[in-house]
KEKE-3310 file (N, C-alpha, C; in steps of 0.2 Angstrom, whole numbers, plus 5000, padded with zeros to 4 digits):
npx = (4076:4060:4043:4032:4020:4013:4008:3996:3990:3994:4003:4020:4033:4050:4066:4083:4099:4115:4131:4146:4156:4169:4178:4173:4162:4145:4129:4112:4095:4085:4071:4055:4039:4021:4010:3997:3994:4002:4005:4010:4023:4034:4031:4033:4046:4052:4047:4054:4068:4067:4064:4075:4085:4091:4098:4091:4100:4111:4108:4114:4112:4100:4092:4080:4065:4061:4047:4033:4027:4038:4047:4039:4031:4026:4032:4041:4056:4056:4050:4060:4071:4067:4069:4083:4093:4104:4103:4105:4098:4098:4095:4089:4099:4095:4081:4083:4090:4080:4070:4077:4077:4064)
npy = (5293:5295:5292:5301:5303:5318:5325:5332:5324:5326:5319:5317:5318:5315:5319:5316:5321:5314:5317:5320:5333:5343:5333:5330:5322:5326:5331:5335:5341:5337:5339:5342:5337:5338:5323:5317:5304:5288:5284:5295:5297:5293:5302:5314:5314:5312:5324:5334:5330:5333:5347:5352:5349:5336:5322:5305:5295:5300:5296:5285:5276:5272:5275:5267:5263:5250:5248:5242:5251:5258:5247:5238:5229:5240:5250:5264:5262:5252:5258:5268:5260:5254:5265:5267:5255:5253:5258:5256:5248:5253:5247:5257:5260:5264:5260:5246:5243:5246:5237:5226:5227:5223)
npz = (5286:5292:5297:5308:5321:5327:5343:5341:5332:5319:5305:5301:5289:5291:5285:5284:5279:5275:5271:5261:5264:5259:5262:5275:5285:5285:5292:5290:5293:5280:5276:5283:5282:5281:5280:5271:5270:5272:5260:5253:5256:5246:5236:5242:5245:5231:5226:5233:5229:5216:5216:5222:5212:5213:5208:5209:5207:5214:5227:5239:5249:5261:5277:5287:5297:5295:5294:5286:5276:5272:5268:5261:5247:5239:5245:5250:5249:5239:5228:5226:5223:5211:5203:5205:5206:5214:5227:5244:5258:5275:5290:5303:5317:5330:5330:5329:5341:5350:5347:5351:5364:5369)
capx = (4069:4055:4037:4030:4014:4013:4003:3989:3988:3997:4008:4025:4039:4057:4071:4089:4104:4122:4135:4153:4157:4176:4181:4171:4155:4140:4122:4107:4088:4083:4065:4050:4033:4015:4008:3990:3993:4008:4006:4013:4030:4038:4029:4036:4053:4053:4046:4060:4073:4066:4064:4082:4089:4096:4096:4090:4106:4115:4107:4118:4109:4094:4090:4073:4064:4059:4040:4030:4026:4045:4050:4035:4031:4024:4035:4046:4062:4055:4049:4067:4075:4065:4073:4090:4094:4110:4102:4106:4094:4102:4090:4090:4102:4091:4075:4086:4091:4074:4067:4081:4075:4057)
capy = (5295:5292:5296:5302:5307:5323:5325:5334:5319:5327:5314:5321:5314:5318:5316:5319:5319:5313:5318:5322:5340:5345:5328:5329:5319:5332:5329:5340:5339:5339:5342:5339:5338:5334:5318:5315:5297:5285:5283:5301:5297:5293:5308:5320:5313:5314:5332:5337:5329:5337:5355:5354:5346:5331:5315:5300:5292:5302:5293:5279:5272:5275:5271:5267:5259:5243:5247:5240:5257:5259:5242:5233:5229:5246:5255:5270:5259:5248:5263:5271:5255:5254:5270:5267:5248:5253:5261:5251:5250:5252:5247:5262:5257:5265:5255:5239:5243:5246:5231:5221:5228:5221)
capz = (5284:5296:5298:5315:5323:5333:5348:5339:5327:5312:5303:5297:5286:5293:5281:5286:5274:5277:5264:5262:5262:5259:5266:5282:5286:5287:5292:5292:5291:5273:5276:5287:5278:5283:5276:5271:5271:5271:5252:5251:5257:5240:5232:5245:5243:5224:5225:5236:5225:5209:5217:5223:5207:5216:5204:5213:5207:5219:5234:5239:5254:5265:5283:5289:5303:5293:5293:5279:5272:5269:5265:5258:5239:5236:5250:5247:5246:5233:5223:5225:5220:5204:5199:5206:5210:5218:5233:5249:5264:5281:5296:5308:5323:5336:5330:5330:5348:5354:5346:5354:5371:5370)
cpx = (4065:4048:4035:4024:4015:4008:3996:3987:3991:4003:4013:4030:4045:4062:4078:4094:4111:4126:4142:4154:4165:4179:4178:4163:4150:4133:4118:4100:4087:4076:4060:4043:4027:4013:4001:3989:4001:4010:4010:4020:4035:4037:4033:4043:4055:4052:4052:4066:4073:4067:4071:4087:4094:4093:4096:4096:4111:4114:4110:4115:4104:4093:4083:4071:4061:4051:4038:4029:4033:4048:4046:4035:4030:4027:4040:4052:4061:4054:4056:4071:4073:4068:4080:4092:4100:4109:4102:4102:4098:4096:4093:4093:4098:4085:4077:4087:4085:4070:4070:4079:4069:4058)
cpy = (5291:5296:5296:5305:5312:5322:5327:5329:5320:5322:5318:5316:5318:5315:5320:5317:5319:5313:5320:5329:5342:5339:5326:5326:5325:5328:5335:5338:5342:5343:5339:5342:5334:5329:5317:5308:5294:5284:5290:5301:5297:5299:5314:5320:5315:5321:5336:5336:5333:5345:5357:5351:5341:5324:5310:5295:5294:5300:5286:5274:5276:5271:5272:5262:5251:5242:5245:5245:5259:5254:5237:5234:5235:5252:5259:5267:5256:5253:5266:5266:5253:5259:5270:5260:5248:5256:5255:5253:5248:5252:5252:5258:5258:5261:5248:5238:5242:5240:5225:5221:5225:5214)
cpz = (5289:5296:5306:5316:5329:5338:5346:5333:5320:5311:5299:5295:5288:5289:5283:5280:5277:5270:5266:5260:5264:5264:5273:5281:5288:5287:5294:5290:5284:5273:5281:5284:5281:5278:5277:5272:5270:5264:5250:5252:5251:5236:5235:5244:5236:5223:5227:5232:5219:5211:5218:5218:5210:5212:5209:5213:5212:5226:5234:5244:5258:5271:5285:5294:5301:5293:5286:5274:5269:5265:5261:5250:5236:5241:5246:5245:5240:5227:5221:5221:5213:5200:5200:5210:5214:5225:5238:5255:5270:5286:5301:5314:5329:5336:5331:5337:5352:5353:5350:5362:5373:5372)
residu = (UNK:UNK:UNK:UNK:UNK:UNK:UNK:UNK:UNK:UNK:UNK:UNK:UNK:UNK:UNK:UNK:UNK:UNK:UNK:UNK:UNK:UNK:UNK:UNK:UNK:UNK:UNK:UNK:UNK:UNK:UNK:UNK:UNK:UNK:UNK:UNK:UNK:UNK:UNK:UNK:UNK:UNK:UNK:UNK:UNK:UNK:UNK:UNK:UNK:UNK:UNK:UNK:UNK:UNK:UNK:UNK:UNK:UNK:UNK:UNK:UNK:UNK:UNK:UNK:UNK:UNK:UNK:UNK:UNK:UNK:UNK:UNK:UNK:UNK:UNK:UNK:UNK:UNK:UNK:UNK:UNK:UNK:UNK:UNK:UNK:UNK:UNK:UNK:UNK:UNK:UNK:UNK:UNK:UNK:UNK:UNK:UNK:UNK:UNK:UNK:UNK:UNK)
# end
């Protein structure tokens, strides 16, 4: 899960899902949605889960870039952990590598 700003200034939320399918690891883009503000991140995710009948209890971990909007006291992860305390945060490997290169 990551938010990104397009060249035209539009802010979008990208969400990918990794899951086990017949014993094999699978990955696909779950959705890409426009954001009015970073406060919309949790609402967009919850709406996707609701529409697709995916209980938040089925989410075991989540990777993010460590930005405050994701990990802060009112961030998406905090709100998800309030509903499912078992969710594990994994810091995105690519963001970790980039931070180490600075």
